[in-house]
All heavy atoms as TSV, in Angstrom:
chain	resi	resn	atom	element	x	y	z
A	1	MET	N	N	0.826	-1.205	0.000
A	1	MET	CA	C	0.000	0.000	0.000
A	1	MET	C	C	0.863	1.259	0.000
A	1	MET	O	O	0.462	2.269	-0.563
A	1	MET	CB	C	-0.914	-0.053	1.227
A	1	MET	CG	C	-2.033	0.909	1.150
A	1	MET	SD	S	-3.081	0.468	-0.231
A	1	MET	CE	C	-4.396	1.564	0.004
A	2	GLN	N	N	2.021	1.155	0.630
A	2	GLN	CA	C	2.919	2.308	0.696
A	2	GLN	C	C	3.422	2.692	-0.695
A	2	GLN	O	O	3.585	3.873	-0.988
A	2	GLN	CB	C	4.096	1.987	1.624
A	2	GLN	CG	C	5.001	3.155	1.923
A	2	GLN	CD	C	4.308	4.234	2.749
A	2	GLN	OE1	O	3.262	4.024	3.336
A	2	GLN	NE2	N	4.908	5.402	2.792
A	3	SER	N	N	3.655	1.698	-1.563
A	3	SER	CA	C	4.159	1.998	-2.904
A	3	SER	C	C	3.104	2.728	-3.739
A	3	SER	O	O	3.445	3.583	-4.554
A	3	SER	CB	C	4.609	0.717	-3.599
A	3	SER	OG	O	3.523	-0.160	-3.776
A	4	VAL	N	N	1.827	2.387	-3.535
A	4	VAL	CA	C	0.755	3.077	-4.254
A	4	VAL	C	C	0.687	4.532	-3.809
A	4	VAL	O	O	0.562	5.447	-4.635
A	4	VAL	CB	C	-0.596	2.363	-4.031
A	4	VAL	CG1	C	-1.736	3.156	-4.627
A	4	VAL	CG2	C	-0.561	0.955	-4.598
A	5	ARG	N	N	0.807	4.754	-2.528
A	5	ARG	CA	C	0.784	6.122	-1.986
A	5	ARG	C	C	1.967	6.927	-2.530
A	5	ARG	O	O	1.814	8.086	-2.922
A	5	ARG	CB	C	0.824	6.075	-0.463
A	5	ARG	CG	C	0.680	7.423	0.182
A	5	ARG	CD	C	0.654	7.274	1.661
A	5	ARG	NE	N	-0.467	6.383	1.988
A	5	ARG	CZ	C	-1.148	6.428	3.105
A	5	ARG	NH1	N	-0.813	7.287	4.036
A	5	ARG	NH2	N	-2.138	5.603	3.332
A	6	LYS	N	N	3.143	6.298	-2.568
A	6	LYS	CA	C	4.335	6.980	-3.087
A	6	LYS	C	C	4.164	7.298	-4.575
A	6	LYS	O	O	4.568	8.366	-5.039
A	6	LYS	CB	C	5.562	6.105	-2.870
A	6	LYS	CG	C	6.847	6.771	-3.277
A	6	LYS	CD	C	8.051	5.903	-2.980
A	6	LYS	CE	C	9.309	6.613	-3.424
A	6	LYS	NZ	N	10.502	5.798	-3.197
A	7	PHE	N	N	3.558	6.367	-5.315
A	7	PHE	CA	C	3.317	6.574	-6.739
A	7	PHE	C	C	2.478	7.827	-6.969
A	7	PHE	O	O	2.834	8.691	-7.774
A	7	PHE	CB	C	2.621	5.342	-7.325
A	7	PHE	CG	C	2.184	5.504	-8.749
A	7	PHE	CD1	C	3.100	5.494	-9.780
A	7	PHE	CD2	C	0.844	5.671	-9.058
A	7	PHE	CE1	C	2.703	5.639	-11.094
A	7	PHE	CE2	C	0.434	5.820	-10.368
A	7	PHE	CZ	C	1.366	5.804	-11.399
A	8	PHE	N	N	1.353	7.952	-6.258
A	8	PHE	CA	C	0.488	9.120	-6.434
A	8	PHE	C	C	1.136	10.391	-5.910
A	8	PHE	O	O	0.923	11.476	-6.454
A	8	PHE	CB	C	-0.877	8.879	-5.787
A	8	PHE	CG	C	-1.740	7.958	-6.603
A	8	PHE	CD1	C	-2.030	6.670	-6.162
A	8	PHE	CD2	C	-2.246	8.360	-7.825
A	8	PHE	CE1	C	-2.815	5.821	-6.927
A	8	PHE	CE2	C	-3.030	7.523	-8.596
A	8	PHE	CZ	C	-3.313	6.242	-8.146
A	9	HIS	N	N	1.959	10.270	-4.890
A	9	HIS	CA	C	2.700	11.433	-4.394
A	9	HIS	C	C	3.663	11.933	-5.471
A	9	HIS	O	O	3.780	13.142	-5.707
A	9	HIS	CB	C	3.457	11.076	-3.115
A	9	HIS	CG	C	4.314	12.186	-2.599
A	9	HIS	ND1	N	3.781	13.317	-2.005
A	9	HIS	CD2	C	5.658	12.364	-2.613
A	9	HIS	CE1	C	4.760	14.136	-1.673
A	9	HIS	NE2	N	5.914	13.571	-2.032
A	10	ASN	N	N	4.353	10.994	-6.140
A	10	ASN	CA	C	5.281	11.373	-7.216
A	10	ASN	C	C	4.542	12.000	-8.393
A	10	ASN	O	O	5.051	12.931	-9.020
A	10	ASN	CB	C	6.078	10.157	-7.679
A	10	ASN	CG	C	7.101	9.712	-6.668
A	10	ASN	OD1	O	7.509	10.472	-5.797
A	10	ASN	ND2	N	7.527	8.455	-6.765
A	11	ILE	N	N	3.351	11.505	-8.700
A	11	ILE	CA	C	2.551	12.111	-9.771
A	11	ILE	C	C	2.219	13.557	-9.418
A	11	ILE	O	O	2.354	14.455	-10.254
A	11	ILE	CB	C	1.262	11.303	-10.021
A	11	ILE	CG1	C	1.595	9.980	-10.690
A	11	ILE	CG2	C	0.282	12.099	-10.882
A	11	ILE	CD1	C	0.400	9.069	-10.875
A	12	ALA	N	N	1.790	13.795	-8.192
A	12	ALA	CA	C	1.451	15.155	-7.757
A	12	ALA	C	C	2.668	16.067	-7.841
A	12	ALA	O	O	2.556	17.226	-8.268
A	12	ALA	CB	C	0.897	15.125	-6.336
A	13	GLU	N	N	3.842	15.569	-7.453
A	13	GLU	CA	C	5.069	16.379	-7.544
A	13	GLU	C	C	5.386	16.751	-8.989
A	13	GLU	O	O	5.740	17.892	-9.281
A	13	GLU	CB	C	6.253	15.617	-6.959
A	13	GLU	CG	C	6.320	15.631	-5.459
A	13	GLU	CD	C	7.580	14.941	-4.953
A	13	GLU	OE1	O	8.534	14.757	-5.743
A	13	GLU	OE2	O	7.598	14.582	-3.770
A	14	GLU	N	N	5.276	15.795	-9.887
A	14	GLU	CA	C	5.571	16.059	-11.296
A	14	GLU	C	C	4.551	17.019	-11.905
A	14	GLU	O	O	4.918	17.859	-12.733
A	14	GLU	CB	C	5.601	14.754	-12.095
A	14	GLU	CG	C	6.783	13.862	-11.776
A	14	GLU	CD	C	8.115	14.506	-12.086
A	14	GLU	OE1	O	8.229	15.184	-13.128
A	14	GLU	OE2	O	9.046	14.336	-11.274
A	15	MET	N	N	3.295	16.920	-11.520
A	15	MET	CA	C	2.269	17.820	-12.057
A	15	MET	C	C	2.509	19.259	-11.628
A	15	MET	O	O	2.149	20.193	-12.339
A	15	MET	CB	C	0.876	17.357	-11.629
A	15	MET	CG	C	0.432	16.070	-12.305
A	15	MET	SD	S	0.458	16.141	-14.102
A	15	MET	CE	C	-0.926	17.221	-14.392
A	16	ARG	N	N	3.134	19.463	-10.465
A	16	ARG	CA	C	3.455	20.828	-10.042
A	16	ARG	C	C	4.566	21.432	-10.904
A	16	ARG	O	O	4.700	22.648	-10.989
A	16	ARG	CB	C	3.867	20.841	-8.566
A	16	ARG	CG	C	2.697	20.748	-7.629
A	16	ARG	CD	C	3.087	21.075	-6.200
A	16	ARG	NE	N	3.644	19.965	-5.440
A	16	ARG	CZ	C	2.947	18.962	-4.913
A	16	ARG	NH1	N	1.654	18.906	-5.075
A	16	ARG	NH2	N	3.543	18.016	-4.232
A	17	LYS	N	N	5.365	20.586	-11.568
A	17	LYS	CA	C	6.455	21.070	-12.414
A	17	LYS	C	C	5.995	21.422	-13.826
A	17	LYS	O	O	6.723	22.070	-14.573
A	17	LYS	CB	C	7.546	19.997	-12.531
A	17	LYS	CG	C	8.229	19.673	-11.224
A	17	LYS	CD	C	9.234	18.553	-11.442
A	17	LYS	CE	C	9.852	18.081	-10.153
A	17	LYS	NZ	N	10.770	16.946	-10.390
A	18	VAL	N	N	4.800	21.004	-14.184
A	18	VAL	CA	C	4.293	21.214	-15.541
A	18	VAL	C	C	4.014	22.694	-15.772
A	18	VAL	O	O	3.442	23.377	-14.929
A	18	VAL	CB	C	3.004	20.384	-15.770
A	18	VAL	CG1	C	2.357	20.744	-17.103
A	18	VAL	CG2	C	3.301	18.905	-15.708
A	19	ARG	N	N	4.426	23.182	-16.947
A	19	ARG	CA	C	4.122	24.558	-17.335
A	19	ARG	C	C	2.949	24.507	-18.296
A	19	ARG	O	O	3.068	24.028	-19.426
A	19	ARG	CB	C	5.325	25.207	-18.022
A	19	ARG	CG	C	5.075	26.663	-18.377
A	19	ARG	CD	C	6.096	27.138	-19.410
A	19	ARG	NE	N	5.677	28.359	-20.030
A	19	ARG	CZ	C	4.837	28.455	-21.054
A	19	ARG	NH1	N	4.291	27.380	-21.564
A	19	ARG	NH2	N	4.514	29.613	-21.572
A	20	TRP	N	N	1.797	24.969	-17.853
A	20	TRP	CA	C	0.592	24.932	-18.656
A	20	TRP	C	C	0.550	26.141	-19.581
A	20	TRP	O	O	0.977	27.230	-19.212
A	20	TRP	CB	C	-0.644	24.917	-17.753
A	20	TRP	CG	C	-0.659	23.708	-16.875
A	20	TRP	CD1	C	-0.271	23.648	-15.571
A	20	TRP	CD2	C	-1.043	22.389	-17.246
A	20	TRP	NE1	N	-0.399	22.369	-15.111
A	20	TRP	CE2	C	-0.871	21.579	-16.107
A	20	TRP	CE3	C	-1.504	21.808	-18.424
A	20	TRP	CZ2	C	-1.157	20.217	-16.120
A	20	TRP	CZ3	C	-1.788	20.460	-18.435
A	20	TRP	CH2	C	-1.615	19.681	-17.296
A	21	PRO	N	N	0.030	25.987	-20.809
A	21	PRO	CA	C	-0.036	27.123	-21.738
A	21	PRO	C	C	-1.069	28.156	-21.286
A	21	PRO	O	O	-2.090	27.795	-20.686
A	21	PRO	CB	C	-0.458	26.483	-23.064
A	21	PRO	CG	C	-1.132	25.211	-22.690
A	21	PRO	CD	C	-0.490	24.754	-21.412
A	22	ASN	N	N	-0.786	29.414	-21.609
A	22	ASN	CA	C	-1.776	30.453	-21.297
A	22	ASN	C	C	-2.836	30.473	-22.402
A	22	ASN	O	O	-2.760	29.726	-23.377
A	22	ASN	CB	C	-1.099	31.816	-21.108
A	22	ASN	CG	C	-0.346	32.261	-22.341
A	22	ASN	OD1	O	-0.726	31.941	-23.462
A	22	ASN	ND2	N	0.734	33.005	-22.135
A	23	ARG	N	N	-3.808	31.350	-22.270
A	23	ARG	CA	C	-4.931	31.379	-23.226
A	23	ARG	C	C	-4.467	31.665	-24.656
A	23	ARG	O	O	-4.927	31.036	-25.607
A	23	ARG	CB	C	-5.958	32.425	-22.784
A	23	ARG	CG	C	-7.163	32.495	-23.708
A	23	ARG	CD	C	-8.161	33.544	-23.262
A	23	ARG	NE	N	-8.870	33.191	-22.067
A	23	ARG	CZ	C	-9.981	32.455	-22.034
A	23	ARG	NH1	N	-10.472	31.985	-23.150
A	23	ARG	NH2	N	-10.575	32.194	-20.906
A	24	LYS	N	N	-3.532	32.607	-24.816
A	24	LYS	CA	C	-3.057	32.965	-26.156
A	24	LYS	C	C	-2.351	31.788	-26.820
A	24	LYS	O	O	-2.579	31.495	-27.999
A	24	LYS	CB	C	-2.120	34.172	-26.052
A	24	LYS	CG	C	-1.657	34.697	-27.384
A	24	LYS	CD	C	-0.790	35.938	-27.201
A	24	LYS	CE	C	-0.306	36.444	-28.541
A	24	LYS	NZ	N	0.558	37.612	-28.404
A	25	GLU	N	N	-1.485	31.109	-26.068
A	25	GLU	CA	C	-0.785	29.948	-26.616
A	25	GLU	C	C	-1.757	28.822	-26.951
A	25	GLU	O	O	-1.636	28.185	-27.999
A	25	GLU	CB	C	0.251	29.434	-25.615
A	25	GLU	CG	C	1.424	30.356	-25.403
A	25	GLU	CD	C	2.308	29.911	-24.265
A	25	GLU	OE1	O	1.811	29.307	-23.283
A	25	GLU	OE2	O	3.518	30.178	-24.348
A	26	LEU	N	N	-2.708	28.594	-26.070
A	26	LEU	CA	C	-3.673	27.526	-26.287
A	26	LEU	C	C	-4.516	27.790	-27.532
A	26	LEU	O	O	-4.764	26.880	-28.328
A	26	LEU	CB	C	-4.573	27.379	-25.059
A	26	LEU	CG	C	-5.501	26.176	-25.034
A	26	LEU	CD1	C	-4.713	24.888	-25.081
A	26	LEU	CD2	C	-6.366	26.219	-23.796
A	27	THR	N	N	-4.914	29.037	-27.734
A	27	THR	CA	C	-5.677	29.400	-28.931
A	27	THR	C	C	-4.833	29.178	-30.188
A	27	THR	O	O	-5.312	28.614	-31.175
A	27	THR	CB	C	-6.119	30.868	-28.854
A	27	THR	OG1	O	-6.896	31.056	-27.675
A	27	THR	CG2	C	-6.925	31.267	-30.067
A	28	LYS	N	N	-3.577	29.580	-30.138
A	28	LYS	CA	C	-2.667	29.408	-31.274
A	28	LYS	C	C	-2.484	27.924	-31.597
A	28	LYS	O	O	-2.547	27.519	-32.765
A	28	LYS	CB	C	-1.321	30.046	-30.935
A	28	LYS	CG	C	-0.282	29.944	-32.011
A	28	LYS	CD	C	1.000	30.621	-31.543
A	28	LYS	CE	C	2.153	30.296	-32.447
A	28	LYS	NZ	N	3.408	30.860	-31.960
A	29	TYR	N	N	-2.274	27.101	-30.593
A	29	TYR	CA	C	-2.079	25.670	-30.805
A	29	TYR	C	C	-3.350	25.010	-31.337
A	29	TYR	O	O	-3.284	24.127	-32.201
A	29	TYR	CB	C	-1.648	24.976	-29.519
A	29	TYR	CG	C	-0.340	25.477	-28.939
A	29	TYR	CD1	C	-0.088	25.414	-27.578
A	29	TYR	CD2	C	0.650	26.025	-29.756
A	29	TYR	CE1	C	1.099	25.865	-27.044
A	29	TYR	CE2	C	1.846	26.489	-29.222
A	29	TYR	CZ	C	2.063	26.399	-27.867
A	29	TYR	OH	O	3.237	26.852	-27.337
A	30	THR	N	N	-4.492	25.435	-30.835
A	30	THR	CA	C	-5.758	24.867	-31.289
A	30	THR	C	C	-6.000	25.197	-32.756
A	30	THR	O	O	-6.404	24.329	-33.538
A	30	THR	CB	C	-6.921	25.394	-30.423
A	30	THR	OG1	O	-6.665	25.063	-29.056
A	30	THR	CG2	C	-8.242	24.801	-30.860
A	31	ILE	N	N	-5.750	26.437	-33.145
A	31	ILE	CA	C	-5.917	26.840	-34.546
A	31	ILE	C	C	-4.964	26.040	-35.439
A	31	ILE	O	O	-5.342	25.588	-36.524
A	31	ILE	CB	C	-5.708	28.357	-34.705
A	31	ILE	CG1	C	-6.871	29.112	-34.058
A	31	ILE	CG2	C	-5.558	28.744	-36.169
A	31	ILE	CD1	C	-6.668	30.605	-33.947
A	32	THR	N	N	-3.734	25.836	-34.984
A	32	THR	CA	C	-2.767	25.058	-35.749
A	32	THR	C	C	-3.245	23.621	-35.952
A	32	THR	O	O	-3.172	23.078	-37.063
A	32	THR	CB	C	-1.398	25.055	-35.041
A	32	THR	OG1	O	-0.953	26.394	-34.891
A	32	THR	CG2	C	-0.376	24.256	-35.826
A	33	VAL	N	N	-3.754	22.998	-34.904
A	33	VAL	CA	C	-4.219	21.614	-34.996
A	33	VAL	C	C	-5.430	21.504	-35.918
A	33	VAL	O	O	-5.495	20.617	-36.778
A	33	VAL	CB	C	-4.548	21.059	-33.593
A	33	VAL	CG1	C	-5.298	19.740	-33.683
A	33	VAL	CG2	C	-3.276	20.892	-32.775
A	34	VAL	N	N	-6.392	22.411	-35.770
A	34	VAL	CA	C	-7.606	22.356	-36.600
A	34	VAL	C	C	-7.259	22.609	-38.066
A	34	VAL	O	O	-7.772	21.927	-38.962
A	34	VAL	CB	C	-8.666	23.353	-36.075
A	34	VAL	CG1	C	-9.818	23.490	-37.039
A	34	VAL	CG2	C	-9.155	22.925	-34.702
A	35	THR	N	N	-6.381	23.564	-38.334
A	35	THR	CA	C	-5.965	23.853	-39.710
A	35	THR	C	C	-5.262	22.645	-40.331
A	35	THR	O	O	-5.534	22.273	-41.482
A	35	THR	CB	C	-5.027	25.072	-39.744
A	35	THR	OG1	O	-5.698	26.185	-39.142
A	35	THR	CG2	C	-4.620	25.424	-41.157
A	36	THR	N	N	-4.365	22.032	-39.582
A	36	THR	CA	C	-3.667	20.839	-40.074
A	36	THR	C	C	-4.649	19.707	-40.335
A	36	THR	O	O	-4.551	19.008	-41.358
A	36	THR	CB	C	-2.601	20.394	-39.056
A	36	THR	OG1	O	-1.717	21.486	-38.795
A	36	THR	CG2	C	-1.812	19.205	-39.561
A	37	LEU	N	N	-5.598	19.528	-39.448
A	37	LEU	CA	C	-6.609	18.488	-39.612
A	37	LEU	C	C	-7.426	18.712	-40.877
A	37	LEU	O	O	-7.640	17.779	-41.664
A	37	LEU	CB	C	-7.526	18.456	-38.391
A	37	LEU	CG	C	-8.638	17.433	-38.398
A	37	LEU	CD1	C	-8.073	16.025	-38.378
A	37	LEU	CD2	C	-9.550	17.652	-37.218
A	38	ILE	N	N	-7.859	19.936	-41.108
A	38	ILE	CA	C	-8.640	20.251	-42.310
A	38	ILE	C	C	-7.810	19.996	-43.560
A	38	ILE	O	O	-8.304	19.430	-44.540
A	38	ILE	CB	C	-9.152	21.707	-42.258
A	38	ILE	CG1	C	-10.227	21.842	-41.182
A	38	ILE	CG2	C	-9.684	22.166	-43.604
A	38	ILE	CD1	C	-10.631	23.267	-40.874
A	39	PHE	N	N	-6.542	20.393	-43.553
A	39	PHE	CA	C	-5.665	20.160	-44.694
A	39	PHE	C	C	-5.571	18.671	-45.022
A	39	PHE	O	O	-5.713	18.261	-46.173
A	39	PHE	CB	C	-4.265	20.727	-44.422
A	39	PHE	CG	C	-3.247	20.320	-45.447
A	39	PHE	CD1	C	-3.212	20.939	-46.684
A	39	PHE	CD2	C	-2.345	19.298	-45.179
A	39	PHE	CE1	C	-2.278	20.555	-47.644
A	39	PHE	CE2	C	-1.410	18.913	-46.124
A	39	PHE	CZ	C	-1.386	19.534	-47.358
A	40	PHE	N	N	-5.329	17.839	-43.995
A	40	PHE	CA	C	-5.183	16.411	-44.237
A	40	PHE	C	C	-6.493	15.747	-44.642
A	40	PHE	O	O	-6.482	14.807	-45.459
A	40	PHE	CB	C	-4.567	15.711	-43.026
A	40	PHE	CG	C	-3.070	15.845	-42.981
A	40	PHE	CD1	C	-2.467	16.648	-42.032
A	40	PHE	CD2	C	-2.276	15.190	-43.900
A	40	PHE	CE1	C	-1.094	16.787	-41.994
A	40	PHE	CE2	C	-0.895	15.324	-43.878
A	40	PHE	CZ	C	-0.305	16.123	-42.926
A	41	VAL	N	N	-7.622	16.223	-44.134
A	41	VAL	CA	C	-8.915	15.681	-44.558
A	41	VAL	C	C	-9.121	15.946	-46.047
A	41	VAL	O	O	-9.511	15.050	-46.804
A	41	VAL	CB	C	-10.065	16.278	-43.717
A	41	VAL	CG1	C	-11.412	16.028	-44.357
A	41	VAL	CG2	C	-10.037	15.713	-42.310
A	42	ILE	N	N	-8.859	17.172	-46.477
A	42	ILE	CA	C	-9.016	17.517	-47.896
A	42	ILE	C	C	-8.017	16.741	-48.750
A	42	ILE	O	O	-8.374	16.190	-49.793
A	42	ILE	CB	C	-8.863	19.047	-48.108
A	42	ILE	CG1	C	-10.041	19.772	-47.462
A	42	ILE	CG2	C	-8.761	19.390	-49.585
A	42	ILE	CD1	C	-9.884	21.280	-47.388
A	43	PHE	N	N	-6.775	16.652	-48.304
A	43	PHE	CA	C	-5.747	15.936	-49.051
A	43	PHE	C	C	-6.134	14.471	-49.261
A	43	PHE	O	O	-6.102	13.958	-50.380
A	43	PHE	CB	C	-4.398	16.037	-48.323
A	43	PHE	CG	C	-3.322	15.192	-48.936
A	43	PHE	CD1	C	-2.693	15.593	-50.102
A	43	PHE	CD2	C	-2.939	14.002	-48.341
A	43	PHE	CE1	C	-1.693	14.813	-50.680
A	43	PHE	CE2	C	-1.949	13.218	-48.905
A	43	PHE	CZ	C	-1.319	13.621	-50.074
A	44	PHE	N	N	-6.504	13.782	-48.172
A	44	PHE	CA	C	-6.834	12.364	-48.306
A	44	PHE	C	C	-8.146	12.140	-49.040
A	44	PHE	O	O	-8.308	11.114	-49.707
A	44	PHE	CB	C	-6.839	11.676	-46.938
A	44	PHE	CG	C	-5.441	11.441	-46.411
A	44	PHE	CD1	C	-5.007	12.069	-45.258
A	44	PHE	CD2	C	-4.568	10.613	-47.083
A	44	PHE	CE1	C	-3.731	11.853	-44.770
A	44	PHE	CE2	C	-3.275	10.393	-46.610
A	44	PHE	CZ	C	-2.863	11.014	-45.455
A	45	ALA	N	N	-9.075	13.075	-48.970
A	45	ALA	CA	C	-10.310	12.958	-49.753
A	45	ALA	C	C	-9.984	13.041	-51.241
A	45	ALA	O	O	-10.540	12.270	-52.046
A	45	ALA	CB	C	-11.295	14.050	-49.352
A	46	LEU	N	N	-9.096	13.968	-51.618
A	46	LEU	CA	C	-8.697	14.083	-53.026
A	46	LEU	C	C	-7.924	12.852	-53.497
A	46	LEU	O	O	-8.129	12.371	-54.613
A	46	LEU	CB	C	-7.874	15.351	-53.246
A	46	LEU	CG	C	-8.641	16.668	-53.114
A	46	LEU	CD1	C	-7.682	17.856	-53.196
A	46	LEU	CD2	C	-9.718	16.762	-54.168
A	47	VAL	N	N	-7.041	12.336	-52.663
A	47	VAL	CA	C	-6.303	11.118	-53.017
A	47	VAL	C	C	-7.276	9.956	-53.188
A	47	VAL	O	O	-7.182	9.183	-54.147
A	47	VAL	CB	C	-5.233	10.795	-51.951
A	47	VAL	CG1	C	-4.660	9.397	-52.145
A	47	VAL	CG2	C	-4.113	11.831	-51.987
A	48	ASP	N	N	-8.237	9.825	-52.273
A	48	ASP	CA	C	-9.232	8.756	-52.365
A	48	ASP	C	C	-10.067	8.894	-53.631
A	48	ASP	O	O	-10.328	7.903	-54.325
A	48	ASP	CB	C	-10.128	8.787	-51.131
A	48	ASP	CG	C	-11.142	7.679	-51.137
A	48	ASP	OD1	O	-10.751	6.501	-51.314
A	48	ASP	OD2	O	-12.346	7.976	-50.962
A	49	LEU	N	N	-10.460	10.115	-53.941
A	49	LEU	CA	C	-11.233	10.362	-55.158
A	49	LEU	C	C	-10.415	9.996	-56.407
A	49	LEU	O	O	-10.936	9.368	-57.332
A	49	LEU	CB	C	-11.661	11.831	-55.221
A	49	LEU	CG	C	-12.526	12.259	-56.398
A	49	LEU	CD1	C	-13.858	11.524	-56.355
A	49	LEU	CD2	C	-12.742	13.755	-56.386
A	50	GLY	N	N	-9.146	10.359	-56.411
A	50	GLY	CA	C	-8.283	10.037	-57.535
A	50	GLY	C	C	-8.089	8.538	-57.710
A	50	GLY	O	O	-8.175	8.006	-58.821
A	51	ILE	N	N	-7.850	7.837	-56.624
A	51	ILE	CA	C	-7.659	6.391	-56.701
A	51	ILE	C	C	-8.955	5.708	-57.114
A	51	ILE	O	O	-8.939	4.784	-57.941
A	51	ILE	CB	C	-7.142	5.836	-55.357
A	51	ILE	CG1	C	-5.717	6.323	-55.124
A	51	ILE	CG2	C	-7.201	4.315	-55.321
A	51	ILE	CD1	C	-5.156	5.988	-53.756
A	52	SER	N	N	-10.078	6.157	-56.590
A	52	SER	CA	C	-11.373	5.582	-56.976
A	52	SER	C	C	-11.643	5.794	-58.466
A	52	SER	O	O	-12.110	4.883	-59.154
A	52	SER	CB	C	-12.499	6.206	-56.163
A	52	SER	OG	O	-12.355	5.916	-54.806
A	53	SER	N	N	-11.341	6.986	-58.964
A	53	SER	CA	C	-11.533	7.263	-60.391
A	53	SER	C	C	-10.625	6.386	-61.245
A	53	SER	O	O	-11.049	5.868	-62.279
A	53	SER	CB	C	-11.244	8.738	-60.688
A	53	SER	OG	O	-12.136	9.560	-59.993
A	54	LEU	N	N	-9.395	6.195	-60.800
A	54	LEU	CA	C	-8.458	5.355	-61.527
A	54	LEU	C	C	-8.930	3.898	-61.554
A	54	LEU	O	O	-8.876	3.246	-62.593
A	54	LEU	CB	C	-7.063	5.461	-60.887
A	54	LEU	CG	C	-5.934	4.740	-61.590
A	54	LEU	CD1	C	-5.718	5.333	-62.988
A	54	LEU	CD2	C	-4.652	4.875	-60.777
A	55	ILE	N	N	-9.415	3.408	-60.455
A	55	ILE	CA	C	-9.914	2.032	-60.390
A	55	ILE	C	C	-11.150	1.880	-61.280
A	55	ILE	O	O	-11.278	0.880	-61.994
A	55	ILE	CB	C	-10.213	1.619	-58.937
A	55	ILE	CG1	C	-8.902	1.458	-58.178
A	55	ILE	CG2	C	-11.035	0.343	-58.870
A	55	ILE	CD1	C	-9.054	1.207	-56.706
A	56	ASN	N	N	-12.042	2.849	-61.248
A	56	ASN	CA	C	-13.221	2.795	-62.121
A	56	ASN	C	C	-12.827	2.846	-63.585
A	56	ASN	O	O	-13.430	2.154	-64.422
A	56	ASN	CB	C	-14.188	3.948	-61.811
A	56	ASN	CG	C	-14.943	3.711	-60.519
A	56	ASN	OD1	O	-15.110	2.582	-60.076
A	56	ASN	ND2	N	-15.389	4.795	-59.906
A	57	LEU	N	N	-11.838	3.636	-63.933
A	57	LEU	CA	C	-11.370	3.734	-65.316
A	57	LEU	C	C	-10.762	2.401	-65.772
A	57	LEU	O	O	-11.015	1.938	-66.880
A	57	LEU	CB	C	-10.335	4.857	-65.438
A	57	LEU	CG	C	-9.816	5.158	-66.832
A	57	LEU	CD1	C	-10.957	5.685	-67.716
A	57	LEU	CD2	C	-8.682	6.157	-66.766
A	58	ILE	N	N	-9.987	1.777	-64.917
A	58	ILE	CA	C	-9.367	0.485	-65.245
A	58	ILE	C	C	-10.423	-0.611	-65.351
A	58	ILE	O	O	-10.363	-1.449	-66.253
A	58	ILE	CB	C	-8.301	0.123	-64.189
A	58	ILE	CG1	C	-7.116	1.069	-64.302
A	58	ILE	CG2	C	-7.847	-1.322	-64.336
A	58	ILE	CD1	C	-6.099	0.946	-63.188
A	59	SER	N	N	-11.399	-0.619	-64.455
A	59	SER	CA	C	-12.401	-1.692	-64.463
A	59	SER	C	C	-13.362	-1.580	-65.640
A	59	SER	O	O	-13.989	-2.560	-66.011
A	59	SER	CB	C	-13.174	-1.696	-63.144
A	59	SER	OG	O	-13.954	-0.524	-63.036
A	60	LEU	N	N	-13.482	-0.402	-66.240
A	60	LEU	CA	C	-14.366	-0.241	-67.392
A	60	LEU	C	C	-13.750	-0.851	-68.646
A	60	LEU	O	O	-14.464	-1.238	-69.569
A	60	LEU	CB	C	-14.672	1.229	-67.647
A	60	LEU	CG	C	-15.602	1.902	-66.612
A	60	LEU	CD1	C	-15.743	3.383	-66.948
A	60	LEU	CD2	C	-16.946	1.228	-66.594
A	61	ASN	N	N	-12.449	-0.938	-68.719
A	61	ASN	CA	C	-11.763	-1.471	-69.911
A	61	ASN	C	C	-11.680	-2.938	-69.859
A	61	ASN	O	O	-11.595	-3.833	-69.478
A	61	ASN	CB	C	-10.364	-0.877	-70.064
A	61	ASN	CG	C	-10.442	0.583	-70.435
A	61	ASN	OD1	O	-11.421	1.011	-71.043
A	61	ASN	ND2	N	-9.435	1.325	-70.071
């Protein structure tokens, strides 16, 4: 039981060392993540559309 208590004590100590982002940084990081996500969604949708068109073109012949 002592090891479990020590484990959670160590977690609490490490959490006090964490530097949390302020509102401006958090907003900047969120915009970056959402923008990157949108870019990759569009990119993979276009790749999927291209591959599907290629497969349909090949299967018609």
